[in-house]
C-alpha positions in Angstrom: -47.1 -39.3 43.5 -43.1 -39.3 42.6 -41.8 -42.0 40.6 -39.3 -43.0 43.3 -42.0 -43.5 45.8 -43.9 -45.9 43.4 -40.3 -47.2 42.5 -40.0 -48.5 46.8 -43.8 -49.3 47.0 -43.9 -51.9 44.3 -40.3 -52.9 45.1 -41.9 -53.7 48.8 -44.9 -55.1 47.0 -42.2 -57.6 45.3 -40.3 -57.8 48.5 -43.7 -59.1 50.6 -44.7 -61.8 47.7 -40.9 -63.2 47.9 -41.5 -63.9 51.7 -45.1 -65.1 50.9 -43.9 -67.9 48.7 -40.0 -68.3 50.5 -42.3 -68.7 53.4 -44.4 -71.4 51.8 -41.6 -73.5 50.5 -40.5 -73.4 54.1 -43.4 -75.5 54.8 -42.4 -78.3 52.7 -38.4 -77.9 53.5 -38.3 -81.7 54.9 -40.0 -82.9 52.3 -37.2 -80.8 50.0 -34.3 -81.7 51.7 -34.9 -85.5 51.0 -37.0 -85.5 47.3 -33.5 -83.7 46.5 -31.5 -86.1 48.6 -32.8 -89.1 46.5 -32.3 -87.1 43.1 -35.6 -86.4 42.1 -39.3 -86.2 42.0 -41.0 -89.5 41.8 -44.6 -88.4 41.4 -46.7 -85.5 41.2 -47.1 -84.4 44.3 -43.0 -84.1 44.6 -43.1 -82.1 41.6 -45.4 -79.8 42.6 -43.5 -79.3 45.9 -40.2 -78.7 44.1 -42.3 -76.0 41.6 -42.8 -74.0 44.8 -39.1 -74.5 45.9 -38.1 -73.7 42.3 -40.6 -71.1 42.0 -39.5 -69.4 45.6 -35.2 -69.6 44.3 -36.4 -67.5 40.9 -38.5 -64.8 42.7 -35.9 -64.2 45.6 -32.9 -64.2 42.7 -35.1 -61.6 40.9 -35.9 -59.5 43.6 -31.9 -60.0 44.4 -30.8 -58.5 40.9 -33.0 -55.8 41.5 -32.0 -54.8 44.5 -28.3 -54.8 43.3 -29.1 -53.0 40.2 -30.8 -50.5 41.5 -28.4 -49.7 44.5 -25.2 -51.3 43.2 -25.9 -50.3 39.8 -25.0 -53.7 38.9 -25.8 -55.7 36.1 
């Protein structure tokens, strides 16, 4: 396979992972909103929910930066 095809396959796999993580965070949307509104997590359960949200956000930001760099030559 060519390098371009391999890069596209890797990008699609990354999108799949981000979508799965984002879906997991969306399940806890109301809990995340309550935790943020009260100023942060107070117990281990709330911390784990916020880690899911942080992970999803970081993955999305990383994928967006990679997309911008690849398609628009932005850094």
